[in-house]
C-alpha positions, 0 to 999 in steps of 0.5 A, a space after each residue: 526394407 520398407 518404403 519409408 526407409 527408401 524415402 528417408 534413408 537412415 542418418 549417418 553416424 560417425 564413430 566419435 563425439 556428437 557433442 557440441 563445442 562451446 568455449 572449449 567445453 563439451 555439451 553433455 546432452 545426447 540424442 534420444 533413440 528408441 528401440 523401434 525408431 530412428 531419425 526419419 529425416 536427414 534434417 533431423 539427423 543433421 540437427 542432432 549431429 553437430 561438428 562430427 569428428 570425421 578424422 577418427 578411425 578404428 579397426 573394424 570390430 565384428 559384432 556379436 549377434 544373439 542366437 536366432 537373429 542371424 537371419 535378419 542380418 543385412 549385408 553391407 557389401 561396401 564394407 564387408 561388415 554385417 549390420 545388426 537388427 534395428 530393433 535391438 540396441 547393442 553395447 559392447 556386443 551384448 544385448 542391452 534392452 534396458 539402457 536409457 536413450 541418454 546412455 546409448 545412441 544407436 549402439 555407440 556410447 558417447 564419449 564426453 571428452 576429447 581424451 583417448 577413449 578407453 580400450 574396449 570393443 566398438 560396434 558399428 550400427 549404421 550402413 553409413 559408417 565409413 572406416 576408410 582412412 581420412 586425412 588427419 587435421 590438426 586440432 586447434 589449441 583451445 588456449 591460444 589464438 591463431 599464432 599468425 594473428 599474435 602481435 610480434 612487434 619485435 619482428 616488424 619493428 627493430 629497436 634502434 638501441 638493441 644493436 648499440 647495446 649489443 655492440 657496447 656489451 661485447 666491446 666492453 667485454 673485449 676491452 676488459 680482456 685486452 686490458 687484463 692481458 696487457 696488465 699481465 704482460 707489462 707487469 711481467 716485463 716490469 719485474 727486475 731479474 738478475 742477469 748474468 752468471 751466478 756462481 755458488 758460494 755456499 751450499 749447506 744442507 746440514 747433513 754433517 755433525 755438529 762438530 764438523 758444521 762449526 769446526 775449522 773447516 765448517 761453514 759456520 761460526 758461533 758468536 759467543 757474547 752477552 751484549 746486545 743479543 742475549 747470552 750466546 754461548 758456544 754450547 751445543 745445547 743452543 746450536 746443533 745439527 740433527 737429521 739434516 737440520 740446524 737447530 737454534 734453541 733457547 734455554 734458561 740460564 738458571 738451568 746452568 747456574 741456578 735461579 738465585 745466581 741470576 738475580 744476585 751475587 754471581 759473576 760470569 765471564 765468557 772465556 771463549 768470548 768472540 766479541 773481539 773476533 766477530 766485531 770489526 775494530 773490537 779487538 783490543 790486542 790488534 793494531 786496528 782499534 778504531 772504534 774500540 769501546 772497552 766498556 762495550 767489550 767487557 759488557 759483551 764478555 761478562 756479567 754480574 748480578 746485583 740485587 741492589 743495583 737491579 743488574 742481573 745475568 741474562 736469563 736466557 741463552 740462545 745462539 747466533 751463527 754467521 758465515 763471517 770469514 767463511 762466505 759472503 756475497 756482493 750482489 747475488 742470490 740467497 735462499 734459506 729455509 729460513 734465513 734471518 739477516 746479513 751484515 757487511 763484512 767491513 764497516 766501509 761507510 761507518 758503524 751500524 747502520 751507516 754501512 747497512 743491514 739486510 734483514 732477509 726475514 724476521 718474525 716474532 714467535 708470538 701467537 697469531 693473536 699477538 696484536 703486532 704481527 705474530 708468527 703468521 707474519 714475516 718481514 723483510 727490511 733494510 737498515 740504513 742511516 747517516 747516524 747511529 741513532 738515525 735509522 731510516 728502516 721505516 722507509 724500506 720494509 715490508 711483510 707477507 702474511 699467512 691467513 689461515 696458518 702460520 710460518 711455524 707449521 712448515 718449512 718456507 724458502 726465503 729468498 734475496 735477489 740483489 743486484 746493483 739496480 734492485 733488491 727483492 726479498 720474498 717467501 716461496 714465490 716472487 708473487 709473495 715478496 716482502 720487499 722490492 726496491 729499485 735503486 733509482 735514487 741515492 739513499 740519502 735523497 730517499 731518506 729525506 733527512 733534515 739538514 740539522 738534527 739534535 743529539 740531546 742538546 747538541 745540534 748536528 749538521 748532517 753529512 752524506 756518508 755515501 756522497 761518493 757512492 752509487 744509487 745502491 750505496 751502502 748496499 754495494 759491499 760484500 755482506 755475510 749471513 747471520 742466523 740467530 734466535 733472539 729473546 726479549 730486547 729493548 730496541 722496539 721490536 716488541 712494542 710496549 704494552 702489546 701482548 702483555 709485555 712484562 717490561 718497558 724498553 726505556 726502563 733501566 731494569 727491563 731485563 730484571 722485569 723480564 726475568 721476574 715474569 718467567 713463569 708467564 712467558 716460559 710455558 709458551 715455549 713448549 716442553 719438547 725444546 723443538 717447539 721453541 727452536 728455529 729449524 733450518 733445512 738448507 742455505 744456498 748463496 750465489 754471487 754474480 760472477 
């Protein structure tokens, strides 16, 4: 070591960057170091090394010393390392005498970024290198200022409306939940239910053969007549049981008597007509002939076709079966897959509709595209009124509908619940009710009928036929069940000019117009017979007891 070295000890070098930080970027300049000189003063070293990173630490690496220079090594007692000769610059343990000063500084390659250095050997150059562990100082972010100096107004100043908004939000949510719960509770409590015992009156599953079902000991009676509801023969072609189901199937009359006979020159008499036994007061041979109409009787049991007058024989045969004189209820429950309607056992308050009619389920068999509620709708209604031509059914009816299918694609349970205080008709569940009516006022008041009505040119002063009854009158008498499938009709069930209807209700030749359009409507029935059938799986009736 020379005297000059003793006076001016070598400047310390650190493993790390010598670059100067300026606005987040590194100064790319590197101090020049010659092979035969080193910084002569501490001041020079200080000026060339700005903000050294003293926290960087690595494992010591023993340098590789060229052969023949081992004698010039200087021991480093403090670290136990061996210093390299000062007249040779090393990089990675190899002699590197041709490197420029900008690339090599005392054997240490300068890194240009703060990223982790690539894995390669490092060479200690100065006796002032310290590899002792040092306390790590977290580097400051170059993107954000000191977090302690950030403005946080929400910490120091509270928004007076924030708490109010918080309370209002949760209060409204709580009130909504509470109101929904109350509505559900009171809605549930407001649904009237049958109280008391129910006794089974009819439990029909149609597992018996056809003869037993419609025989003397069976639960059902066929109505055989022509008037009002089409031709309903006693033939098993139109009403029969099979595989545990009841089938009511319409057929063409021309299949029996021929097409020509339908329109002209044929007389047909129903020898087994039941009009006299299934219509109260209609038996001309009985002592009770009140209300008997001879013209209606013969019209119901016979027909003549005449092309001159435009009268024809009914072009369609179907079936209508009832539980008359078999099973009836006064208040109770009826479940059917499916059901149609009910009539009173006796016309206690007068002829229809004075004594009432309960339509548990009615549906048009037209396609879903039909504009006046086709097969995707089912309806429930009550028919009642003070005169035969004054029916207030428009005040007591309702319906339910299928949105993506129709009621002909599967079985559905149609239910009537009936007491002296309410009446409900629904399909499958009480949530799908077609009609729910409370008997909370007399029906004459409910009808809001005028005091005087006109029957043609004759004024009629209306009288209350139920004046001595209750709020449930006329629906306070025993009713029996009817299942039928009707075709056509002029009672307004099929509105005029809807769905290409081929006849008009008020036309005197409506049936003729319907028969002449057979090629239009008959293909829609299907070819297998079952497609056009009303199929019933079971019927159950209970009565309050």
